[in-house]
Z-matrix of the N, CA and C atoms (Angstrom, degrees):
N
C 1 1.469
C 2 1.528 1 109.26
N 3 1.347 2 116.45 1 133.13
C 4 1.459 3 119.91 2 -179.07
C 5 1.521 4 110.38 3 -69.32
N 6 1.352 5 113.58 4 156.68
C 7 1.447 6 117.85 5 179.54
C 8 1.507 7 112.49 6 -64.62
N 9 1.347 8 117.48 7 -32.26
C 10 1.464 9 120.77 8 179.67
C 11 1.525 10 111.09 9 -65.65
N 12 1.338 11 116.55 10 -43.98
C 13 1.464 12 120.43 11 -179.69
C 14 1.527 13 110.55 12 -66.72
N 15 1.338 14 115.97 13 -39.89
C 16 1.469 15 119.61 14 178.19
C 17 1.520 16 111.05 15 -62.48
N 18 1.338 17 116.30 16 -37.81
C 19 1.461 18 120.38 17 178.99
C 20 1.525 19 111.29 18 -65.57
N 21 1.349 20 115.99 19 -40.82
C 22 1.466 21 120.15 20 178.97
C 23 1.524 22 110.51 21 -63.85
N 24 1.345 23 116.94 22 -45.44
C 25 1.460 24 121.16 23 -179.82
C 26 1.524 25 110.76 24 -62.28
N 27 1.330 26 116.10 25 -42.06
C 28 1.461 27 120.16 26 179.88
C 29 1.526 28 110.78 27 -63.67
N 30 1.345 29 116.85 28 -40.51
C 31 1.460 30 120.77 29 179.46
C 32 1.526 31 111.14 30 -64.24
N 33 1.350 32 115.74 31 -45.59
C 34 1.464 33 120.45 32 178.25
C 35 1.518 34 110.80 33 -61.41
N 36 1.351 35 115.68 34 -42.03
C 37 1.466 36 120.34 35 -179.19
C 38 1.521 37 111.15 36 -62.55
N 39 1.317 38 116.51 37 -43.84
C 40 1.462 39 119.47 38 -179.94
C 41 1.531 40 110.67 39 -65.30
N 42 1.324 41 116.51 40 -36.66
C 43 1.457 42 119.59 41 177.15
C 44 1.516 43 112.46 42 -63.73
N 45 1.355 44 115.86 43 -44.28
C 46 1.461 45 120.65 44 178.53
C 47 1.525 46 111.73 45 -63.11
N 48 1.311 47 116.28 46 -42.46
C 49 1.464 48 120.59 47 179.01
C 50 1.526 49 110.08 48 -63.55
N 51 1.342 50 116.39 49 -39.91
C 52 1.459 51 120.13 50 177.59
C 53 1.517 52 112.48 51 -62.08
N 54 1.350 53 115.92 52 -42.10
C 55 1.465 54 120.29 53 177.95
C 56 1.523 55 110.82 54 -63.47
N 57 1.340 56 116.22 55 -43.15
C 58 1.467 57 120.36 56 -179.80
C 59 1.519 58 111.12 57 -62.51
N 60 1.327 59 116.74 58 -44.49
C 61 1.464 60 120.72 59 179.13
C 62 1.524 61 110.66 60 -63.36
N 63 1.343 62 117.08 61 -41.13
C 64 1.462 63 120.53 62 179.37
C 65 1.519 64 111.19 63 -63.55
N 66 1.332 65 117.18 64 -42.34
C 67 1.459 66 120.70 65 177.94
C 68 1.523 67 110.86 66 -64.64
N 69 1.325 68 116.24 67 -39.41
C 70 1.466 69 120.72 68 178.95
C 71 1.515 70 110.68 69 -60.79
N 72 1.336 71 115.66 70 -46.80
C 73 1.464 72 119.84 71 -179.62
C 74 1.523 73 110.85 72 -64.95
N 75 1.340 74 116.00 73 -41.51
C 76 1.466 75 119.81 74 -176.27
C 77 1.522 76 112.53 75 -66.17
N 78 1.339 77 116.42 76 -44.17
C 79 1.459 78 119.61 77 -173.82
C 80 1.519 79 113.55 78 -93.04
N 81 1.316 80 118.14 79 -13.39
C 82 1.449 81 119.59 80 -174.31
C 83 1.514 82 113.20 81 -108.94
N 84 1.332 83 118.36 82 -7.23
C 85 1.457 84 121.59 83 -178.51
C 86 1.525 85 110.27 84 -99.15
N 87 1.334 86 118.05 85 119.98
C 88 1.461 87 119.35 86 177.27
C 89 1.521 88 110.43 87 -66.85
N 90 1.309 89 116.45 88 136.37
C 91 1.455 90 121.14 89 -177.68
C 92 1.521 91 110.41 90 -111.99
N 93 1.318 92 114.80 91 135.80
C 94 1.465 93 120.57 92 178.65
C 95 1.521 94 108.52 93 -101.12
N 96 1.317 95 116.25 94 74.45
C 97 1.449 96 119.77 95 179.67
C 98 1.510 97 107.87 96 -160.23
N 99 1.078 98 113.98 97 118.15
C 100 1.441 99 148.86 98 24.96
C 101 1.530 100 106.31 99 109.45
N 102 1.256 101 115.56 100 114.64
C 103 1.455 102 120.31 101 -179.76
C 104 1.518 103 109.89 102 -68.15
N 105 1.325 104 116.86 103 140.52
C 106 1.459 105 120.22 104 -178.75
C 107 1.514 106 111.94 105 -130.83
N 108 1.313 107 116.36 106 152.65
C 109 1.456 108 122.53 107 175.00
C 110 1.522 109 108.08 108 -111.24
N 111 1.322 110 116.75 109 121.14
C 112 1.460 111 120.49 110 -175.50
C 113 1.524 112 109.93 111 -76.07
N 114 1.309 113 116.18 112 132.61
C 115 1.459 114 121.53 113 170.41
C 116 1.523 115 107.71 114 -122.84
N 117 1.303 116 117.44 115 175.91
C 118 1.457 117 120.98 116 -173.68
C 119 1.530 118 112.81 117 -108.52
N 120 1.303 119 117.82 118 19.42
C 121 1.460 120 120.37 119 -176.42
C 122 1.524 121 109.97 120 -81.74
N 123 1.335 122 116.69 121 109.05
C 124 1.448 123 122.46 122 177.01
C 125 1.521 124 109.08 123 -141.78
N 126 1.315 125 116.09 124 157.33
C 127 1.459 126 121.41 125 -179.45
C 128 1.517 127 108.17 126 -114.85
N 129 1.315 128 117.60 127 136.08
C 130 1.451 129 121.57 128 178.60
C 131 1.518 130 109.98 129 -104.47
N 132 1.334 131 114.92 130 134.94
C 133 1.451 132 120.81 131 178.93
C 134 1.521 133 108.20 132 -144.25
N 135 1.344 134 116.49 133 119.66
C 136 1.460 135 121.96 134 -177.38
C 137 1.533 136 111.92 135 54.48
N 138 1.318 137 115.59 136 39.74
C 139 1.457 138 120.00 137 177.87
C 140 1.505 139 114.95 138 80.44
N 141 1.321 140 118.51 139 -2.94
C 142 1.453 141 121.92 140 -179.36
C 143 1.521 142 110.04 141 -106.73
N 144 1.315 143 115.66 142 140.97
C 145 1.457 144 120.27 143 178.09
C 146 1.523 145 109.32 144 -86.44
N 147 1.307 146 114.95 145 124.03
C 148 1.457 147 121.00 146 179.86
C 149 1.517 148 108.91 147 -112.98
N 150 1.301 149 115.82 148 137.72
C 151 1.462 150 119.54 149 179.56
C 152 1.518 151 109.28 150 -153.18
N 153 1.332 152 117.08 151 137.73
C 154 1.473 153 118.49 152 172.86
C 155 1.525 154 109.59 153 -69.44
N 156 1.297 155 116.36 154 146.70
C 157 1.468 156 121.95 155 176.19
C 158 1.522 157 107.78 156 -121.40
N 159 1.311 158 116.36 157 106.01
C 160 1.452 159 121.62 158 -176.65
C 161 1.528 160 109.43 159 -95.05
N 162 1.316 161 116.32 160 128.24
C 163 1.458 162 122.30 161 177.86
C 164 1.525 163 110.20 162 -124.98
N 165 1.322 164 115.91 163 144.62
C 166 1.463 165 121.25 164 169.69
C 167 1.526 166 105.13 165 -87.16
N 168 1.314 167 115.14 166 90.38
C 169 1.459 168 120.48 167 -170.42
C 170 1.515 169 112.42 168 -71.90
N 171 1.314 170 116.59 169 -38.10
C 172 1.472 171 120.87 170 -178.53
C 173 1.516 172 109.06 171 -142.12
N 174 1.330 173 115.16 172 142.92
C 175 1.455 174 120.83 173 178.80
C 176 1.520 175 108.23 174 -148.77
N 177 1.324 176 115.31 175 131.32
C 178 1.463 177 119.38 176 -178.39
C 179 1.526 178 109.38 177 -149.76
N 180 1.323 179 115.27 178 141.11
C 181 1.454 180 120.85 179 171.69
C 182 1.517 181 107.81 180 -139.06
N 183 1.328 182 116.51 181 143.15
C 184 1.458 183 121.41 182 -178.64
C 185 1.534 184 110.18 183 -48.54
N 186 1.344 185 118.08 184 127.28
C 187 1.467 186 120.02 185 -171.96
C 188 1.524 187 115.44 186 -72.63
N 189 1.333 188 118.30 187 -22.01
C 190 1.468 189 120.00 188 -178.72
C 191 1.520 190 109.79 189 -132.68
N 192 1.319 191 115.33 190 156.37
C 193 1.456 192 121.53 191 179.08
C 194 1.528 193 109.39 192 -84.60
N 195 1.310 194 117.19 193 129.92
C 196 1.466 195 122.48 194 178.56
C 197 1.522 196 109.17 195 -131.12
N 198 1.331 197 116.65 196 179.45
C 199 1.454 198 121.06 197 -179.81
C 200 1.527 199 112.53 198 -71.18
N 201 1.326 200 116.44 199 -26.90
C 202 1.464 201 119.31 200 177.24
C 203 1.524 202 108.71 201 -87.34
N 204 1.339 203 118.63 202 159.34
C 205 1.462 204 120.74 203 -178.17
C 206 1.535 205 113.04 204 -59.37
N 207 1.313 206 115.78 205 147.62
C 208 1.456 207 121.62 206 175.30
C 209 1.527 208 109.85 207 -81.34
N 210 1.333 209 116.09 208 157.10
C 211 1.459 210 121.47 209 -177.95
C 212 1.522 211 110.74 210 -115.06
N 213 1.319 212 115.64 211 131.20
C 214 1.460 213 123.21 212 172.93
C 215 1.518 214 107.14 213 -111.77
N 216 1.349 215 116.80 214 127.23
C 217 1.473 216 121.20 215 -179.09
C 218 1.525 217 109.35 216 -132.14
N 219 1.331 218 116.09 217 134.94
C 220 1.456 219 121.02 218 176.10
C 221 1.526 220 109.62 219 -142.04
N 222 1.323 221 115.14 220 141.45
C 223 1.467 222 121.34 221 173.55
C 224 1.524 223 108.11 222 -116.05
N 225 1.309 224 116.24 223 118.64
C 226 1.458 225 123.04 224 179.00
C 227 1.525 226 107.67 225 -104.71
N 228 1.336 227 117.39 226 122.81
C 229 1.454 228 121.67 227 -172.90
C 230 1.526 229 111.38 228 -121.90
N 231 1.316 230 116.12 229 140.40
C 232 1.463 231 122.42 230 173.60
C 233 1.527 232 108.25 231 -101.20
N 234 1.326 233 116.06 232 106.71
C 235 1.474 234 120.97 233 179.58
C 236 1.526 235 110.77 234 -104.77
N 237 1.326 236 117.40 235 14.05
C 238 1.458 237 121.14 236 -177.38
C 239 1.515 238 113.21 237 -84.63
N 240 1.337 239 115.06 238 -166.13
C 241 1.461 240 121.83 239 -173.56
C 242 1.520 241 113.20 240 -102.06
N 243 1.326 242 116.84 241 2.93
C 244 1.464 243 120.08 242 177.59
C 245 1.520 244 108.91 243 -153.66
N 246 1.311 245 116.85 244 167.97
C 247 1.466 246 121.32 245 -177.61
C 248 1.528 247 110.98 246 -69.99
N 249 1.318 248 115.84 247 143.13
C 250 1.466 249 121.49 248 172.54
C 251 1.524 250 107.95 249 -88.92
N 252 1.315 251 116.92 250 130.52
C 253 1.456 252 120.69 251 -173.14
C 254 1.525 253 111.54 252 -131.44
N 255 1.318 254 113.95 253 140.69
C 256 1.474 255 122.35 254 172.47
C 257 1.527 256 113.09 255 53.46
N 258 1.326 257 115.85 256 45.54
C 259 1.455 258 119.62 257 176.09
C 260 1.522 259 109.77 258 -107.73
N 261 1.328 260 115.60 259 174.55
C 262 1.463 261 120.44 260 -176.52
C 263 1.522 262 111.76 261 -125.81
N 264 1.302 263 114.45 262 152.80
C 265 1.462 264 122.68 263 173.10
C 266 1.524 265 107.39 264 -124.46
N 267 1.322 266 116.27 265 126.40
C 268 1.458 267 121.45 266 176.69
C 269 1.522 268 108.41 267 -111.74
N 270 1.337 269 116.14 268 125.04
C 271 1.456 270 121.30 269 172.19
C 272 1.521 271 107.20 270 -116.12
N 273 1.312 272 116.08 271 109.02
C 274 1.460 273 121.97 272 178.55
C 275 1.529 274 107.22 273 -100.82
N 276 1.318 275 116.54 274 111.85
C 277 1.462 276 120.97 275 -176.79
C 278 1.523 277 113.14 276 -88.42
N 279 1.329 278 117.25 277 0.16
C 280 1.458 279 120.32 278 175.43
C 281 1.512 280 112.70 279 60.73
N 282 1.327 281 115.98 280 -117.78
C 283 1.461 282 121.50 281 -177.34
C 284 1.529 283 112.59 282 -76.35
N 285 1.317 284 117.68 283 -13.33
C 286 1.468 285 120.73 284 -178.66
C 287 1.524 286 110.95 285 -80.18
N 288 1.303 287 115.37 286 151.13
C 289 1.457 288 121.81 287 174.94
C 290 1.526 289 108.93 288 -107.88
N 291 1.322 290 116.48 289 128.85
C 292 1.456 291 121.43 290 -178.82
C 293 1.521 292 109.74 291 -79.91
N 294 1.332 293 115.98 292 128.26
C 295 1.455 294 120.01 293 177.84
C 296 1.523 295 111.74 294 -95.49
N 297 1.344 296 116.09 295 -40.85
C 298 1.460 297 119.98 296 -178.19
C 299 1.521 298 109.23 297 -163.53
N 300 1.348 299 116.51 298 146.46
C 301 1.465 300 121.65 299 176.38
C 302 1.527 301 109.76 300 -133.55
N 303 1.325 302 114.59 301 146.11
C 304 1.459 303 120.94 302 173.62
C 305 1.524 304 108.75 303 -132.83
N 306 1.350 305 115.33 304 149.42
C 307 1.462 306 120.31 305 -176.87
C 308 1.522 307 109.46 306 -134.37
N 309 1.331 308 115.69 307 141.66
C 310 1.463 309 121.18 308 178.25
C 311 1.529 310 109.15 309 -135.56
N 312 1.348 311 117.77 310 122.12
C 313 1.471 312 127.60 311 -0.58
C 314 1.530 313 111.26 312 -77.53
N 315 1.293 314 115.81 313 137.69
C 316 1.465 315 121.63 314 -176.10
C 317 1.520 316 112.76 315 -74.15
N 318 1.344 317 116.16 316 -22.44
C 319 1.470 318 120.24 317 -173.41
C 320 1.526 319 113.26 318 -67.55
N 321 1.340 320 118.56 319 -20.41
C 322 1.468 321 120.63 320 -177.51
C 323 1.520 322 111.94 321 -98.76
N 324 1.341 323 117.05 322 0.67
C 325 1.468 324 121.32 323 -173.12
C 326 1.525 325 110.28 324 -109.46
N 327 1.318 326 115.33 325 131.96
C 328 1.455 327 121.88 326 170.56
C 329 1.518 328 107.61 327 -125.60
N 330 1.330 329 116.80 328 124.03
C 331 1.463 330 121.52 329 -179.43
C 332 1.522 331 108.63 330 -82.21
N 333 1.313 332 115.67 331 121.18
C 334 1.468 333 121.14 332 -179.01
C 335 1.521 334 109.95 333 -81.15
N 336 1.315 335 116.42 334 136.52
C 337 1.461 336 121.03 335 179.60
C 338 1.526 337 110.65 336 -63.50
N 339 1.322 338 115.65 337 134.51
C 340 1.458 339 121.31 338 176.96
C 341 1.512 340 109.32 339 -147.27
N 342 1.317 341 116.10 340 147.57
C 343 1.464 342 120.62 341 -179.95
C 344 1.529 343 111.31 342 -80.39
N 345 1.316 344 116.92 343 -13.86
C 346 1.461 345 120.79 344 -179.10
C 347 1.528 346 110.33 345 -79.44
N 348 1.330 347 117.19 346 119.64
C 349 1.461 348 121.53 347 179.29
C 350 1.518 349 111.66 348 -72.51
N 351 1.336 350 116.33 349 -20.63
C 352 1.464 351 119.82 350 -175.78
C 353 1.523 352 112.34 351 -101.06
N 354 1.322 353 117.78 352 15.34
C 355 1.463 354 120.55 353 -178.87
C 356 1.521 355 110.82 354 -134.07
N 357 1.325 356 115.19 355 150.05
C 358 1.449 357 122.31 356 173.26
C 359 1.525 358 108.23 357 -130.43
N 360 1.348 359 115.31 358 126.97
C 361 1.460 360 120.78 359 174.95
C 362 1.523 361 107.35 360 -112.50
N 363 1.323 362 116.10 361 119.16
C 364 1.456 363 121.87 362 -176.25
C 365 1.519 364 109.86 363 -110.26
N 366 1.316 365 116.56 364 130.20
C 367 1.456 366 122.15 365 174.32
C 368 1.522 367 108.06 366 -100.54
N 369 1.333 368 115.94 367 119.75
C 370 1.465 369 121.57 368 -175.71
C 371 1.525 370 108.56 369 -105.11
N 372 1.321 371 116.50 370 118.22
C 373 1.464 372 120.30 371 -176.27
C 374 1.518 373 112.15 372 -73.90
N 375 1.336 374 117.48 373 -37.93
C 376 1.467 375 120.13 374 -175.78
C 377 1.528 376 110.24 375 -162.92
N 378 1.334 377 115.68 376 134.22
C 379 1.456 378 121.43 377 172.86
C 380 1.522 379 107.31 378 -137.52
N 381 1.329 380 115.85 379 105.56
C 382 1.457 381 121.41 380 -175.59
C 383 1.528 382 112.00 381 -64.80
N 384 1.342 383 115.59 382 161.47
C 385 1.453 384 120.26 383 176.88
C 386 1.533 385 110.18 384 -62.53
N 387 1.336 386 115.47 385 147.65
C 388 1.471 387 122.94 386 -177.20
C 389 1.521 388 112.44 387 57.69
N 390 1.325 389 116.04 388 34.97
C 391 1.465 390 121.90 389 -179.74
C 392 1.517 391 109.05 390 -128.97
N 393 1.331 392 116.00 391 147.22
C 394 1.462 393 121.35 392 -179.37
C 395 1.525 394 110.92 393 -116.55
N 396 1.329 395 114.36 394 150.58
C 397 1.457 396 122.86 395 171.58
C 398 1.522 397 106.94 396 -116.33
N 399 1.330 398 116.87 397 129.77
C 400 1.462 399 121.37 398 -176.16
C 401 1.532 400 109.63 399 -109.23
N 402 1.322 401 115.69 400 131.80
C 403 1.461 402 122.65 401 -179.24
C 404 1.516 403 108.86 402 -120.36
N 405 1.331 404 116.97 403 127.84
C 406 1.460 405 121.73 404 178.16
C 407 1.525 406 108.47 405 -133.39
N 408 1.333 407 116.38 406 125.13
C 409 1.460 408 120.89 407 178.75
C 410 1.520 409 109.98 408 -132.24
N 411 1.317 410 116.04 409 146.09
C 412 1.465 411 121.31 410 172.97
C 413 1.524 412 107.78 411 -105.36
N 414 1.329 413 115.94 412 134.73
C 415 1.459 414 121.91 413 -177.17
C 416 1.518 415 109.63 414 -132.87
N 417 1.320 416 115.57 415 165.55
C 418 1.465 417 118.90 416 -178.97
C 419 1.528 418 111.92 417 -83.88
N 420 1.341 419 117.07 418 -12.09
C 421 1.467 420 121.56 419 178.35
C 422 1.528 421 109.49 420 -135.69
N 423 1.324 422 117.96 421 147.22
C 424 1.466 423 120.79 422 178.01
C 425 1.526 424 111.22 423 -81.52
N 426 1.314 425 115.76 424 69.38
C 427 1.458 426 120.18 425 -173.76
C 428 1.523 427 110.10 426 -155.32
N 429 1.323 428 115.79 427 143.75
C 430 1.456 429 121.72 428 167.44
C 431 1.532 430 107.34 429 -139.99
N 432 1.296 431 116.19 430 151.81
C 433 1.464 432 120.26 431 -177.63
C 434 1.523 433 111.55 432 -89.13
N 435 1.343 434 116.11 433 -44.24
C 436 1.459 435 118.88 434 -175.45
C 437 1.518 436 110.86 435 -161.93
N 438 1.330 437 115.74 436 143.75
C 439 1.461 438 122.76 437 171.20
C 440 1.531 439 106.86 438 -121.02
N 441 1.337 440 116.45 439 125.12
C 442 1.465 441 121.46 440 -175.72
C 443 1.515 442 109.56 441 -131.96
N 444 1.347 443 116.21 442 140.11
C 445 1.463 444 122.62 443 176.87
C 446 1.519 445 108.22 444 -131.96
N 447 1.342 446 117.21 445 129.97
C 448 1.457 447 119.37 446 179.45
C 449 1.510 448 111.98 447 -177.67
N 450 1.332 449 114.83 448 -175.92
C 451 1.451 450 120.81 449 179.64
C 452 1.515 451 112.71 450 87.03
N 453 1.326 452 115.94 451 -174.08
C 454 1.463 453 120.62 452 -179.41
C 455 1.517 454 111.29 453 60.49
N 456 1.322 455 116.36 454 -136.26
C 457 1.463 456 120.67 455 -179.81
C 458 1.527 457 112.24 456 -101.93
N 459 1.337 458 116.46 457 19.96
C 460 1.466 459 120.67 458 179.35
C 461 1.529 460 109.83 459 -74.49
N 462 1.312 461 117.15 460 132.81
C 463 1.451 462 121.42 461 -178.28
C 464 1.514 463 113.81 462 -83.09
N 465 1.330 464 117.86 463 -24.27
C 466 1.459 465 121.62 464 -179.10
C 467 1.523 466 109.47 465 -132.10
N 468 1.308 467 116.08 466 121.78
C 469 1.455 468 119.87 467 172.82
C 470 1.523 469 108.24 468 -74.95
N 471 1.325 470 117.21 469 145.15
C 472 1.461 471 121.54 470 178.83
C 473 1.524 472 109.44 471 -126.95
N 474 1.329 473 115.89 472 141.99
C 475 1.457 474 119.64 473 177.73
C 476 1.521 475 110.04 474 -152.26
N 477 1.307 476 115.50 475 153.14
C 478 1.453 477 121.68 476 175.20
C 479 1.525 478 107.81 477 -148.70
N 480 1.329 479 116.62 478 138.70
C 481 1.461 480 119.81 479 177.48
C 482 1.534 481 109.80 480 -107.78
N 483 1.313 482 115.29 481 178.34
C 484 1.466 483 120.04 482 -173.79
C 485 1.530 484 111.77 483 -64.64
N 486 1.325 485 117.31 484 -40.68
C 487 1.463 486 120.35 485 -179.49
C 488 1.526 487 111.29 486 -62.65
N 489 1.343 488 116.24 487 -42.94
C 490 1.460 489 120.12 488 178.14
C 491 1.521 490 111.05 489 -65.04
N 492 1.322 491 116.31 490 -37.62
C 493 1.470 492 120.60 491 177.36
C 494 1.524 493 110.85 492 -62.21
N 495 1.328 494 117.66 493 -44.95
C 496 1.464 495 121.35 494 -179.71
C 497 1.525 496 110.74 495 -64.28
N 498 1.322 497 117.69 496 -40.00
C 499 1.463 498 121.07 497 177.38
C 500 1.519 499 110.85 498 -63.52
N 501 1.340 500 116.13 499 -41.12
C 502 1.454 501 120.58 500 179.11
C 503 1.517 502 111.23 501 -62.43
N 504 1.344 503 116.59 502 -45.31
C 505 1.461 504 120.11 503 179.87
C 506 1.520 505 111.29 504 -65.63
N 507 1.316 506 117.64 505 -38.35
C 508 1.463 507 120.79 506 178.49
C 509 1.523 508 110.32 507 -65.16
N 510 1.326 509 116.98 508 -33.21
C 511 1.462 510 120.93 509 179.84
C 512 1.506 511 113.39 510 -69.99
N 513 1.344 512 118.11 511 -16.49
C 514 1.451 513 120.73 512 179.32
C 515 1.524 514 112.69 513 -76.62
N 516 1.338 515 116.56 514 -16.78
C 517 1.453 516 119.48 515 178.91
C 518 1.522 517 109.25 516 -71.67
N 519 1.309 518 116.83 517 137.25
C 520 1.451 519 121.71 518 -176.57
C 521 1.525 520 109.37 519 -83.11
N 522 1.322 521 117.00 520 114.96
C 523 1.454 522 121.37 521 177.45
C 524 1.520 523 110.53 522 -82.52
N 525 1.338 524 116.05 523 173.25
C 526 1.464 525 120.96 524 178.53
C 527 1.523 526 110.42 525 -59.93
N 528 1.335 527 117.16 526 -43.97
C 529 1.462 528 120.72 527 -177.01
C 530 1.522 529 111.68 528 -70.11
N 531 1.345 530 116.62 529 -34.11
C 532 1.462 531 119.27 530 175.20
C 533 1.515 532 111.12 531 -64.72
N 534 1.344 533 116.31 532 -43.92
C 535 1.456 534 120.17 533 176.77
C 536 1.516 535 112.01 534 -61.52
N 537 1.335 536 117.05 535 -40.76
C 538 1.461 537 121.32 536 178.75
C 539 1.521 538 110.67 537 -64.30
N 540 1.339 539 115.94 538 -41.67
C 541 1.473 540 120.68 539 177.93
C 542 1.526 541 110.54 540 -60.66
N 543 1.320 542 117.77 541 -43.21
C 544 1.466 543 120.95 542 178.68
C 545 1.524 544 110.94 543 -62.56
N 546 1.338 545 116.60 544 -43.92
C 547 1.461 546 121.25 545 -178.46
C 548 1.524 547 110.83 546 -62.26
N 549 1.334 548 116.85 547 -45.92
C 550 1.465 549 121.06 548 -179.12
C 551 1.528 550 110.47 549 -64.02
N 552 1.333 551 116.79 550 -42.80
C 553 1.464 552 120.86 551 -178.41
C 554 1.520 553 111.78 552 -63.40
N 555 1.337 554 116.37 553 -46.98
C 556 1.464 555 120.06 554 179.42
C 557 1.526 556 110.42 555 -64.90
N 558 1.329 557 116.70 556 -41.25
C 559 1.465 558 120.38 557 179.02
C 560 1.513 559 111.92 558 -63.39
N 561 1.330 560 116.87 559 -41.01
C 562 1.460 561 120.59 560 179.04
C 563 1.524 562 110.86 561 -63.41
N 564 1.333 563 116.45 562 -43.78
C 565 1.472 564 120.35 563 179.29
C 566 1.520 565 111.31 564 -61.68
N 567 1.328 566 116.25 565 -43.37
C 568 1.461 567 119.98 566 179.73
C 569 1.524 568 111.15 567 -64.34
N 570 1.337 569 117.38 568 -45.48
C 571 1.464 570 121.56 569 179.53
C 572 1.517 571 110.92 570 -61.77
N 573 1.325 572 116.67 571 -44.36
C 574 1.460 573 121.23 572 -179.90
C 575 1.523 574 110.62 573 -62.33
N 576 1.323 575 117.05 574 -41.41
C 577 1.454 576 121.01 575 -179.07
C 578 1.530 577 111.19 576 -63.33
N 579 1.325 578 117.53 577 -47.00
C 580 1.458 579 120.49 578 -178.32
C 581 1.532 580 111.39 579 -68.67
N 582 1.329 581 118.14 580 -34.46
C 583 1.459 582 121.39 581 176.04
C 584 1.521 583 109.75 582 -63.45
N 585 1.339 584 115.84 583 -42.72
C 586 1.447 585 121.66 584 -179.49
C 587 1.532 586 111.01 585 -64.04
N 588 1.334 587 115.68 586 -44.19
C 589 1.460 588 119.67 587 177.77
C 590 1.519 589 110.96 588 -60.31
N 591 1.351 590 116.55 589 -40.69
C 592 1.450 591 120.52 590 178.78
C 593 1.502 592 112.71 591 -63.99
N 594 1.345 593 117.78 592 -38.58
C 595 1.461 594 121.26 593 179.26
C 596 1.524 595 111.27 594 -68.29
N 597 1.335 596 115.43 595 -42.72
C 598 1.452 597 119.91 596 -176.69
C 599 1.525 598 112.60 597 -66.99
N 600 1.312 599 116.64 598 -34.99
C 601 1.470 600 120.02 599 -174.23
C 602 1.517 601 112.07 600 -106.68
N 603 1.322 602 117.50 601 12.08
C 604 1.465 603 121.14 602 178.48
C 605 1.536 604 109.44 603 -72.33
């Protein structure tokens, strides 16, 4: 086999493997996102539109009720092209009562006064791109009603409720068909690779 033909086959093979890996990641990775409301707030700089992109990257709450307080944890991340400024985070705990909350970094967070004992409204002064804000609260019940992020210069509001959270967590469990899909995909990649090696070195 000529070197030119081998190079073409190798290029095609790498492209196919890349497509397979991309499909695997896309269809096999559970996503924590989140209905959004589109707004038109964007900043232009040198002809380019810049906008912060806020994602609820991680969300967890203690799965069962115990005698000790339950834990609510959320990671809010800015994956956009500019800093997110003067936006708000609402955590509505519904039937749960908040005992204590901590935020990291604390310097950008101001807790807004509210008469609701089961809610926290946070005013965030600045969250730079590729930066996360971590929220941890202890509650008397393993439950929250809604987590919402929006306002300021954010282009997309994000929110998730308890039912959506439970569905997301249930989707992370590997079913029989998901396991079968993984097995077939890995087997196909291995077979294709060894066939290719055999052709190239035949």
